[in-house]
ROTIDO-944566 format. One record per atom (N, C-alpha, C): x, y, z; atom name; residue in three letters; residue number from 1. Coordinates in nm, 2 decimals. Atoms other than C-alpha are relative to their C-alpha. Layout:
// residues N
+--------+--------+--------+------+------+-----+
:     xx :     yy :     zz : atom : rest :  nr :
+--------+--------+--------+------+------+-----+
:      X :      Y :      Z :   CA :  ALA : NUM :
...
+--------+--------+--------+------+------+-----+
END
This chain:
// residues 106
+--------+--------+--------+------+------+-----+
:     xx :     yy :     zz : atom : rest :  nr :
+--------+--------+--------+------+------+-----+
:  -0.08 :  -0.10 :   0.06 :    N :  GLU :   1 :
:  14.73 :  10.61 :  12.43 :   CA :  GLU :   1 :
:   0.10 :   0.05 :   0.10 :    C :  GLU :   1 :
:  -0.11 :  -0.04 :  -0.09 :    N :  TRP :   2 :
:  15.07 :  10.71 :  12.58 :   CA :  TRP :   2 :
:   0.00 :   0.15 :   0.01 :    C :  TRP :   2 :
:  -0.01 :  -0.14 :  -0.03 :    N :  LYS :   3 :
:  15.10 :  11.05 :  12.74 :   CA :  LYS :   3 :
:   0.12 :   0.02 :   0.10 :    C :  LYS :   3 :
:  -0.11 :  -0.03 :  -0.09 :    N :  TYR :   4 :
:  15.41 :  11.20 :  12.90 :   CA :  TYR :   4 :
:  -0.04 :   0.07 :   0.12 :    C :  TYR :   4 :
:   0.03 :  -0.07 :  -0.12 :    N :  GLY :   5 :
:  15.39 :  11.31 :  13.25 :   CA :  GLY :   5 :
:   0.09 :   0.12 :   0.03 :    C :  GLY :   5 :
:  -0.07 :  -0.12 :  -0.03 :    N :  VAL :   6 :
:  15.53 :  11.62 :  13.42 :   CA :  VAL :   6 :
:   0.15 :  -0.04 :   0.03 :    C :  VAL :   6 :
:  -0.14 :   0.04 :  -0.04 :    N :  ALA :   7 :
:  15.84 :  11.43 :  13.56 :   CA :  ALA :   7 :
:   0.08 :  -0.04 :  -0.13 :    C :  ALA :   7 :
:  -0.07 :   0.04 :   0.12 :    N :  SER :   8 :
:  15.93 :  11.27 :  13.22 :   CA :  SER :   8 :
:   0.03 :   0.12 :  -0.09 :    C :  SER :   8 :
:  -0.02 :  -0.12 :   0.08 :    N :  LYS :   9 :
:  15.89 :  11.61 :  13.04 :   CA :  LYS :   9 :
:   0.12 :   0.08 :   0.06 :    C :  LYS :   9 :
:  -0.11 :  -0.07 :  -0.07 :    N :  LEU :  10 :
:  16.12 :  11.78 :  13.30 :   CA :  LEU :  10 :
:   0.13 :  -0.07 :  -0.02 :    C :  LEU :  10 :
:  -0.13 :   0.07 :   0.01 :    N :  MET :  11 :
:  16.38 :  11.51 :  13.29 :   CA :  MET :  11 :
:   0.05 :   0.00 :  -0.15 :    C :  MET :  11 :
:  -0.04 :  -0.01 :   0.14 :    N :  ARG :  12 :
:  16.38 :  11.51 :  12.91 :   CA :  ARG :  12 :
:   0.06 :   0.14 :  -0.03 :    C :  ARG :  12 :
:  -0.04 :  -0.14 :   0.03 :    N :  LYS :  13 :
:  16.42 :  11.89 :  12.90 :   CA :  LYS :  13 :
:   0.14 :   0.02 :   0.06 :    C :  LYS :  13 :
:  -0.13 :  -0.01 :  -0.06 :    N :  VAL :  14 :
:  16.72 :  11.87 :  13.14 :   CA :  VAL :  14 :
:   0.10 :  -0.08 :  -0.07 :    C :  VAL :  14 :
:  -0.10 :   0.08 :   0.06 :    N :  SER :  15 :
:  16.89 :  11.59 :  12.96 :   CA :  SER :  15 :
:   0.02 :   0.03 :  -0.15 :    C :  SER :  15 :
:  -0.01 :  -0.04 :   0.14 :    N :  SER :  16 :
:  16.83 :  11.74 :  12.61 :   CA :  SER :  16 :
:   0.12 :   0.08 :  -0.02 :    C :  SER :  16 :
:  -0.12 :  -0.08 :   0.04 :    N :  LYS :  17 :
:  17.14 :  11.88 :  12.44 :   CA :  LYS :  17 :
:  -0.04 :   0.13 :  -0.06 :    C :  LYS :  17 :
:   0.04 :  -0.12 :   0.06 :    N :  LYS :  18 :
:  16.94 :  12.14 :  12.26 :   CA :  LYS :  18 :
:  -0.06 :   0.09 :   0.10 :    C :  LYS :  18 :
:   0.06 :  -0.10 :  -0.08 :    N :  LYS :  19 :
:  16.85 :  12.46 :  12.43 :   CA :  LYS :  19 :
:  -0.10 :   0.08 :  -0.08 :    C :  LYS :  19 :
:   0.10 :  -0.07 :   0.08 :    N :  LYS :  20 :
:  16.52 :  12.60 :  12.32 :   CA :  LYS :  20 :
:  -0.11 :   0.05 :   0.10 :    C :  LYS :  20 :
:   0.11 :  -0.06 :  -0.08 :    N :  GLY :  21 :
:  16.23 :  12.81 :  12.45 :   CA :  GLY :  21 :
:   0.05 :   0.11 :   0.09 :    C :  GLY :  21 :
:  -0.04 :  -0.11 :  -0.08 :    N :  PRO :  22 :
:  16.23 :  13.10 :  12.69 :   CA :  PRO :  22 :
:   0.08 :  -0.05 :   0.13 :    C :  PRO :  22 :
:  -0.07 :   0.05 :  -0.12 :    N :  GLN :  23 :
:  16.35 :  12.88 :  12.98 :   CA :  GLN :  23 :
:   0.11 :  -0.10 :  -0.04 :    C :  GLN :  23 :
:  -0.11 :   0.08 :   0.04 :    N :  LYS :  24 :
:  16.68 :  12.75 :  12.85 :   CA :  LYS :  24 :
:   0.07 :  -0.06 :   0.12 :    C :  LYS :  24 :
:  -0.07 :   0.07 :  -0.10 :    N :  ILE :  25 :
:  16.86 :  12.49 :  13.06 :   CA :  ILE :  25 :
:   0.14 :  -0.03 :  -0.05 :    C :  ILE :  25 :
:  -0.14 :   0.03 :   0.03 :    N :  ASP :  26 :
:  17.24 :  12.47 :  13.06 :   CA :  ASP :  26 :
:   0.03 :  -0.14 :   0.05 :    C :  ASP :  26 :
:  -0.03 :   0.14 :  -0.04 :    N :  ARG :  27 :
:  17.35 :  12.10 :  13.07 :   CA :  ARG :  27 :
:   0.12 :   0.00 :   0.10 :    C :  ARG :  27 :
:  -0.12 :   0.00 :  -0.09 :    N :  ASP :  28 :
:  17.67 :  12.20 :  13.25 :   CA :  ASP :  28 :
:  -0.03 :   0.06 :   0.14 :    C :  ASP :  28 :
:   0.04 :  -0.06 :  -0.12 :    N :  MET :  29 :
:  17.48 :  12.37 :  13.53 :   CA :  MET :  29 :
:  -0.07 :  -0.10 :   0.09 :    C :  MET :  29 :
:   0.07 :   0.09 :  -0.09 :    N :  ASN :  30 :
:  17.36 :  12.18 :  13.84 :   CA :  ASN :  30 :
:  -0.15 :   0.03 :  -0.01 :    C :  ASN :  30 :
:   0.15 :  -0.02 :   0.01 :    N :  THR :  31 :
:  16.98 :  12.12 :  13.81 :   CA :  THR :  31 :
:  -0.06 :  -0.10 :   0.11 :    C :  THR :  31 :
:   0.07 :   0.07 :  -0.11 :    N :  TRP :  32 :
:  16.75 :  12.00 :  14.10 :   CA :  TRP :  32 :
:  -0.14 :  -0.02 :  -0.04 :    C :  TRP :  32 :
:   0.15 :   0.02 :   0.02 :    N :  ILE :  33 :
:  16.41 :  11.84 :  14.05 :   CA :  ILE :  33 :
:  -0.05 :  -0.05 :   0.14 :    C :  ILE :  33 :
:   0.05 :   0.03 :  -0.14 :    N :  VAL :  34 :
:  16.21 :  11.83 :  14.38 :   CA :  VAL :  34 :
:  -0.14 :  -0.06 :  -0.01 :    C :  VAL :  34 :
:   0.13 :   0.07 :  -0.01 :    N :  PHE :  35 :
:  15.93 :  11.59 :  14.44 :   CA :  PHE :  35 :
:  -0.05 :   0.02 :   0.14 :    C :  PHE :  35 :
:   0.05 :  -0.03 :  -0.13 :    N :  ASP :  36 :
:  15.72 :  11.71 :  14.73 :   CA :  ASP :  36 :
:  -0.14 :  -0.06 :   0.02 :    C :  ASP :  36 :
:   0.13 :   0.06 :  -0.02 :    N :  GLY :  37 :
:  15.44 :  11.49 :  14.85 :   CA :  GLY :  37 :
:   0.01 :  -0.15 :   0.04 :    C :  GLY :  37 :
:  -0.01 :   0.13 :  -0.05 :    N :  PRO :  38 :
:  15.35 :  11.14 :  14.95 :   CA :  PRO :  38 :
:   0.06 :  -0.10 :  -0.11 :    C :  PRO :  38 :
:  -0.06 :   0.10 :   0.08 :    N :  VAL :  39 :
:  15.54 :  10.84 :  14.81 :   CA :  VAL :  39 :
:  -0.11 :  -0.10 :  -0.04 :    C :  VAL :  39 :
:   0.09 :   0.10 :   0.05 :    N :  ASP :  40 :
:  15.32 :  10.62 :  14.59 :   CA :  ASP :  40 :
:   0.08 :  -0.12 :  -0.06 :    C :  ASP :  40 :
:  -0.08 :   0.12 :   0.04 :    N :  SER :  41 :
:  15.44 :  10.26 :  14.53 :   CA :  SER :  41 :
:   0.00 :  -0.02 :  -0.15 :    C :  SER :  41 :
:   0.01 :   0.02 :   0.15 :    N :  LYS :  42 :
:  15.33 :  10.27 :  14.16 :   CA :  LYS :  42 :
:   0.10 :   0.08 :  -0.07 :    C :  LYS :  42 :
:  -0.10 :  -0.07 :   0.07 :    N :  TRP :  43 :
:  15.56 :  10.55 :  14.06 :   CA :  TRP :  43 :
:   0.14 :   0.00 :   0.05 :    C :  TRP :  43 :
:  -0.13 :  -0.01 :  -0.06 :    N :  ILE :  44 :
:  15.84 :  10.54 :  14.30 :   CA :  ILE :  44 :
:   0.09 :  -0.12 :  -0.04 :    C :  ILE :  44 :
:  -0.08 :   0.11 :   0.04 :    N :  GLU :  45 :
:  15.95 :  10.19 :  14.19 :   CA :  GLU :  45 :
:   0.05 :   0.02 :  -0.14 :    C :  GLU :  45 :
:  -0.06 :  -0.04 :   0.13 :    N :  ASN :  46 :
:  15.99 :  10.33 :  13.84 :   CA :  ASN :  46 :
:   0.11 :   0.09 :   0.00 :    C :  ASN :  46 :
:  -0.11 :  -0.10 :  -0.02 :    N :  MET :  47 :
:  16.24 :  10.58 :  13.98 :   CA :  MET :  47 :
:   0.13 :  -0.08 :   0.04 :    C :  MET :  47 :
:  -0.12 :   0.07 :  -0.05 :    N :  ASN :  48 :
:  16.48 :  10.30 :  14.09 :   CA :  ASN :  48 :
:   0.11 :   0.01 :  -0.10 :    C :  ASN :  48 :
:  -0.11 :   0.00 :   0.10 :    N :  SER :  49 :
:  16.67 :  10.30 :  13.76 :   CA :  SER :  49 :
:   0.06 :   0.14 :  -0.01 :    C :  SER :  49 :
:  -0.06 :  -0.13 :   0.00 :    N :  VAL :  50 :
:  16.71 :  10.68 :  13.79 :   CA :  VAL :  50 :
:   0.09 :   0.02 :   0.12 :    C :  VAL :  50 :
:  -0.07 :  -0.02 :  -0.12 :    N :  LEU :  51 :
:  16.84 :  10.65 :  14.14 :   CA :  LEU :  51 :
:   0.13 :  -0.08 :   0.01 :    C :  LEU :  51 :
:  -0.12 :   0.08 :  -0.01 :    N :  ASP :  52 :
:  17.10 :  10.39 :  14.07 :   CA :  ASP :  52 :
:   0.11 :   0.06 :  -0.09 :    C :  ASP :  52 :
:  -0.11 :  -0.05 :   0.08 :    N :  ASP :  53 :
:  17.43 :  10.43 :  13.88 :   CA :  ASP :  53 :
:  -0.02 :   0.02 :  -0.14 :    C :  ASP :  53 :
:   0.03 :  -0.01 :   0.14 :    N :  SER :  54 :
:  17.28 :  10.40 :  13.54 :   CA :  SER :  54 :
:  -0.06 :   0.14 :  -0.03 :    C :  SER :  54 :
:   0.07 :  -0.13 :   0.02 :    N :  ARG :  55 :
:  17.08 :  10.73 :  13.59 :   CA :  ARG :  55 :
:  -0.09 :   0.00 :  -0.12 :    C :  ARG :  55 :
:   0.08 :   0.02 :   0.11 :    N :  MET :  56 :
:  16.84 :  10.61 :  13.33 :   CA :  MET :  56 :
:  -0.15 :   0.00 :   0.03 :    C :  MET :  56 :
:   0.15 :   0.01 :  -0.02 :    N :  LEU :  57 :
:  16.46 :  10.69 :  13.33 :   CA :  LEU :  57 :
:  -0.06 :  -0.09 :  -0.11 :    C :  LEU :  57 :
:   0.06 :   0.10 :   0.09 :    N :  CYS :  58 :
:  16.29 :  10.39 :  13.17 :   CA :  CYS :  58 :
:  -0.15 :   0.02 :   0.00 :    C :  CYS :  58 :
:   0.14 :  -0.02 :   0.00 :    N :  LEU :  59 :
:  15.94 :  10.48 :  13.06 :   CA :  LEU :  59 :
:  -0.08 :  -0.12 :  -0.05 :    C :  LEU :  59 :
:   0.09 :   0.12 :   0.04 :    N :  ALA :  60 :
:  15.64 :  10.24 :  12.99 :   CA :  ALA :  60 :
:  -0.01 :  -0.02 :  -0.15 :    C :  ALA :  60 :
:   0.00 :   0.02 :   0.14 :    N :  ASN :  61 :
:  15.66 :  10.31 :  12.62 :   CA :  ASN :  61 :
:   0.13 :  -0.04 :  -0.06 :    C :  ASN :  61 :
:  -0.14 :   0.05 :   0.04 :    N :  ALA :  62 :
:  16.02 :  10.17 :  12.61 :   CA :  ALA :  62 :
:   0.10 :   0.10 :  -0.03 :    C :  ALA :  62 :
:  -0.10 :  -0.11 :   0.02 :    N :  GLU :  63 :
:  16.18 :  10.51 :  12.58 :   CA :  GLU :  63 :
:   0.09 :   0.00 :   0.13 :    C :  GLU :  63 :
:  -0.09 :  -0.02 :  -0.11 :    N :  ARG :  64 :
:  16.49 :  10.57 :  12.79 :   CA :  ARG :  64 :
:   0.06 :   0.14 :  -0.01 :    C :  ARG :  64 :
:  -0.05 :  -0.14 :  -0.01 :    N :  ILE :  65 :
:  16.61 :  10.91 :  12.91 :   CA :  ILE :  65 :
:   0.12 :  -0.01 :   0.09 :    C :  ILE :  65 :
:  -0.12 :   0.00 :  -0.08 :    N :  LYS :  66 :
:  16.97 :  10.93 :  13.03 :   CA :  LYS :  66 :
:   0.02 :   0.14 :   0.06 :    C :  LYS :  66 :
:  -0.01 :  -0.12 :  -0.07 :    N :  LEU :  67 :
:  17.01 :  11.19 :  13.29 :   CA :  LEU :  67 :
:   0.14 :   0.05 :   0.02 :    C :  LEU :  67 :
:  -0.14 :  -0.04 :  -0.01 :    N :  PRO :  68 :
:  17.32 :  11.41 :  13.31 :   CA :  PRO :  68 :
:   0.05 :  -0.01 :   0.14 :    C :  PRO :  68 :
:  -0.06 :   0.01 :  -0.13 :    N :  ALA :  69 :
:  17.56 :  11.39 :  13.60 :   CA :  ALA :  69 :
:  -0.03 :   0.12 :   0.09 :    C :  ALA :  69 :
:   0.03 :  -0.12 :  -0.07 :    N :  GLN :  70 :
:  17.47 :  11.75 :  13.70 :   CA :  GLN :  70 :
:  -0.14 :   0.01 :   0.05 :    C :  GLN :  70 :
:   0.14 :   0.00 :  -0.04 :    N :  MET :  71 :
:  17.11 :  11.66 :  13.77 :   CA :  MET :  71 :
:  -0.01 :  -0.07 :   0.13 :    C :  MET :  71 :
:   0.02 :   0.06 :  -0.13 :    N :  ARG :  72 :
:  17.00 :  11.59 :  14.13 :   CA :  ARG :  72 :
:  -0.15 :  -0.01 :   0.02 :    C :  ARG :  72 :
:   0.14 :   0.02 :  -0.04 :    N :  ILE :  73 :
:  16.66 :  11.46 :  14.26 :   CA :  ILE :  73 :
:  -0.02 :   0.00 :   0.15 :    C :  ILE :  73 :
:   0.03 :  -0.01 :  -0.14 :    N :  LEU :  74 :
:  16.52 :  11.55 :  14.60 :   CA :  LEU :  74 :
:  -0.15 :  -0.04 :   0.02 :    C :  LEU :  74 :
:   0.13 :   0.04 :  -0.03 :    N :  PHE :  75 :
:  16.22 :  11.38 :  14.75 :   CA :  PHE :  75 :
:  -0.03 :   0.05 :   0.14 :    C :  PHE :  75 :
:   0.04 :  -0.05 :  -0.13 :    N :  GLU :  76 :
:  16.05 :  11.56 :  15.04 :   CA :  GLU :  76 :
:  -0.13 :  -0.07 :   0.04 :    C :  GLU :  76 :
:   0.12 :   0.09 :  -0.03 :    N :  VAL :  77 :
:  15.81 :  11.31 :  15.20 :   CA :  VAL :  77 :
:  -0.02 :   0.00 :   0.15 :    C :  VAL :  77 :
:   0.03 :   0.01 :  -0.15 :    N :  GLN :  78 :
:  15.63 :  11.26 :  15.53 :   CA :  GLN :  78 :
:   0.05 :  -0.13 :   0.05 :    C :  GLN :  78 :
:  -0.05 :   0.13 :  -0.04 :    N :  ASP :  79 :
:  15.71 :  10.89 :  15.54 :   CA :  ASP :  79 :
:   0.03 :  -0.09 :  -0.12 :    C :  ASP :  79 :
:  -0.04 :   0.09 :   0.11 :    N :  LEU :  80 :
:  15.84 :  10.60 :  15.34 :   CA :  LEU :  80 :
:  -0.08 :  -0.13 :   0.01 :    C :  LEU :  80 :
:   0.08 :   0.12 :  -0.02 :    N :  ALA :  81 :
:  15.56 :  10.35 :  15.42 :   CA :  ALA :  81 :
:  -0.02 :  -0.08 :  -0.13 :    C :  ALA :  81 :
:   0.03 :   0.07 :   0.13 :    N :  CYS :  82 :
:  15.50 :  10.27 :  15.05 :   CA :  CYS :  82 :
:   0.13 :  -0.03 :  -0.08 :    C :  CYS :  82 :
:  -0.12 :   0.02 :   0.07 :    N :  ALA :  83 :
:  15.86 :  10.27 :  14.94 :   CA :  ALA :  83 :
:   0.06 :  -0.14 :   0.03 :    C :  ALA :  83 :
:  -0.06 :   0.13 :  -0.03 :    N :  SER :  84 :
:  16.04 :   9.94 :  14.90 :   CA :  SER :  84 :
:   0.14 :   0.02 :   0.05 :    C :  SER :  84 :
:  -0.14 :  -0.01 :  -0.05 :    N :  LEU :  85 :
:  16.38 :   9.86 :  15.05 :   CA :  LEU :  85 :
:   0.10 :   0.03 :  -0.11 :    C :  LEU :  85 :
:  -0.08 :  -0.03 :   0.12 :    N :  ALA :  86 :
:  16.53 :   9.88 :  14.70 :   CA :  ALA :  86 :
:   0.01 :   0.15 :  -0.02 :    C :  ALA :  86 :
:   0.00 :  -0.14 :   0.02 :    N :  THR :  87 :
:  16.42 :  10.24 :  14.67 :   CA :  THR :  87 :
:   0.07 :   0.07 :   0.11 :    C :  THR :  87 :
:  -0.06 :  -0.07 :  -0.11 :    N :  VAL :  88 :
:  16.52 :  10.34 :  15.02 :   CA :  VAL :  88 :
:   0.15 :  -0.01 :   0.00 :    C :  VAL :  88 :
:  -0.14 :   0.02 :   0.00 :    N :  SER :  89 :
:  16.86 :  10.19 :  14.98 :   CA :  SER :  89 :
:   0.08 :   0.09 :  -0.10 :    C :  SER :  89 :
:  -0.06 :  -0.08 :   0.11 :    N :  ARG :  90 :
:  16.93 :  10.41 :  14.67 :   CA :  ARG :  90 :
:   0.00 :   0.15 :   0.04 :    C :  ARG :  90 :
:   0.01 :  -0.14 :  -0.04 :    N :  CYS :  91 :
:  16.85 :  10.74 :  14.86 :   CA :  CYS :  91 :
:   0.08 :   0.03 :   0.13 :    C :  CYS :  91 :
:  -0.06 :  -0.05 :  -0.13 :    N :  GLY :  92 :
:  17.03 :  10.94 :  15.13 :   CA :  GLY :  92 :
:  -0.12 :   0.05 :   0.08 :    C :  GLY :  92 :
:   0.11 :  -0.04 :  -0.08 :    N :  MET :  93 :
:  16.80 :  11.01 :  15.42 :   CA :  MET :  93 :
:   0.04 :   0.10 :   0.10 :    C :  MET :  93 :
:  -0.02 :  -0.10 :  -0.10 :    N :  VAL :  94 :
:  16.77 :  11.31 :  15.64 :   CA :  VAL :  94 :
:  -0.14 :   0.01 :   0.08 :    C :  VAL :  94 :
:   0.12 :   0.00 :  -0.07 :    N :  TYR :  95 :
:  16.51 :  11.29 :  15.92 :   CA :  TYR :  95 :
:   0.00 :   0.13 :   0.09 :    C :  TYR :  95 :
:   0.02 :  -0.12 :  -0.09 :    N :  ILE :  96 :
:  16.38 :  11.61 :  16.10 :   CA :  ILE :  96 :
:  -0.12 :  -0.03 :   0.08 :    C :  ILE :  96 :
:   0.12 :   0.02 :  -0.08 :    N :  SER :  97 :
:  16.15 :  11.56 :  16.39 :   CA :  SER :  97 :
:  -0.10 :   0.12 :   0.00 :    C :  SER :  97 :
:   0.09 :  -0.11 :   0.00 :    N :  PRO :  98 :
:  15.83 :  11.76 :  16.40 :   CA :  PRO :  98 :
:   0.02 :   0.11 :   0.11 :    C :  PRO :  98 :
:  -0.03 :  -0.10 :  -0.10 :    N :  THR :  99 :
:  15.94 :  11.93 :  16.72 :   CA :  THR :  99 :
:   0.11 :   0.10 :  -0.04 :    C :  THR :  99 :
:  -0.11 :  -0.09 :   0.05 :    N :  ASP : 100 :
:  16.25 :  12.07 :  16.54 :   CA :  ASP : 100 :
:  -0.04 :   0.09 :  -0.11 :    C :  ASP : 100 :
:   0.05 :  -0.08 :   0.11 :    N :  LEU : 101 :
:  16.04 :  12.22 :  16.26 :   CA :  LEU : 101 :
:  -0.06 :   0.13 :   0.04 :    C :  LEU : 101 :
:   0.07 :  -0.12 :  -0.05 :    N :  GLY : 102 :
:  15.86 :  12.47 :  16.47 :   CA :  GLY : 102 :
:  -0.15 :  -0.01 :  -0.01 :    C :  GLY : 102 :
:   0.14 :   0.01 :  -0.01 :    N :  TRP : 103 :
:  15.50 :  12.56 :  16.51 :   CA :  TRP : 103 :
:  -0.07 :   0.01 :  -0.14 :    C :  TRP : 103 :
:   0.07 :   0.00 :   0.13 :    N :  LYS : 104 :
:  15.42 :  12.62 :  16.14 :   CA :  LYS : 104 :
:   0.07 :  -0.09 :  -0.10 :    C :  LYS : 104 :
:  -0.07 :   0.10 :   0.08 :    N :  ALA : 105 :
:  15.58 :  12.31 :  16.00 :   CA :  ALA : 105 :
:  -0.08 :  -0.04 :  -0.13 :    C :  ALA : 105 :
:   0.08 :   0.04 :   0.11 :    N :  TYR : 106 :
:  15.29 :  12.23 :  15.77 :   CA :  TYR : 106 :
:  -0.08 :   0.12 :  -0.04 :    C :  TYR : 106 :
+--------+--------+--------+------+------+-----+
END
């Protein structure tokens, strides 16, 4: 049985033209979705189509969600050991060394 995950639900809500519910999202407003945690090779490869020029989330049930131009995705990760070169090449990288983060970095 197919079940939608948190990311697909959020991306559908952002890309939806209808505004409903108490947390209305304006399509003309910049929207950021932040993924904070380790990169897993199983789900990060599915994000490649979102990160390229098509900006299309392709789900396993054959549904496609076109993301608006005002939507941005940020990945805050410790390392990219499980990410492929295809994924890394689609992202802009900022590296901050642990010594620059201070004593309460984690």
